[in-house]
N, C-alpha and C positions, 0 to 999 in steps of 0.2 A: 621853205624852199621846196620847189617842185622837183620831183624825181621821175626819171623816165628810163626805161630799159633801153639799152643800146639797140636792141632788135626792133624797137618801135620808133626809133629816132627818124628814120627815113620817111615814115608816113606822117609824122607829127612835127617835123622841123619848121614848117611855115607858121603853124600856130604857136609853137614854142618861141620862135624868134619874135613874133608879134608881142607875146607876153613879156619878153625880156626888154624889148625896145619901148613899148608903150606903157608898161606897168612896172618896170624896174624889177621884175622877178628874176631870181637866180634859178638856174635849172641844173641839177646834178644828173649826169648821164651815168648809168650803172651797168655793170656786167656782173652777172651772178650775184646781184644784190649789193655790190660794192662800188662806190663812186670811182670812175676812171677819167672823167672830164667834166667840165662845167661850161654852161653858156651864161655869160654875164654881160652887162651893158658896157659900152665904151668908157663910161664914167667910172664904173667899178674897176675896170682894167687899168685905167690911168692911176687910180688910187693905189691899187696893188703894186703897180710898177714904181710909184713914188715911194711907197713904204720899202720896197726892195732896194731902191737906190739909196735911201737913208741908211738902211742896214749895211749895205756894201761900203758906204762912206765911213761909217762908224768902225767897221771891221778893218778897213784900210788904216784909219787913224790909230787904232790899237796896234796894228802890226808895225806901223812906222815907229811907235814908241817902244817896241820890244828891244831889249839889250842884244848885242851881238850882231846887229845889222851891219852889213858890209857895203862899201861903195862899189860901183861898176868897175872902177879902175882896179880895185883889189881882186874882184872876181875874174876880170880879164887877165890879170897877171897870174893868178893861180892856175887858170886853165890854159895859159900860154896862147891867148888869142891876140890877133893883130887888131890895132885900132883902125877900123874902117873910116873913121872921120879924118884921119891924117892923109888919106889918099887923095 
């Protein structure tokens, strides 16, 4: 992975984008030697988003299976909310 200081990003962005787009490189942008951002190809971004979506779906499935889950009607009654759907 290529690393570039944030202070040099402005002067090298065109070259870095070419390397990401045409060669599939990933670029870590650093401040004080620590990564703060990254340049990745659209394909890498799509993959990361797909992985994140799967993780979110799995977390939701686990949460739905947890005991003690209450229905909207129970919560509404507990909070003394009106049913907007009835209006």
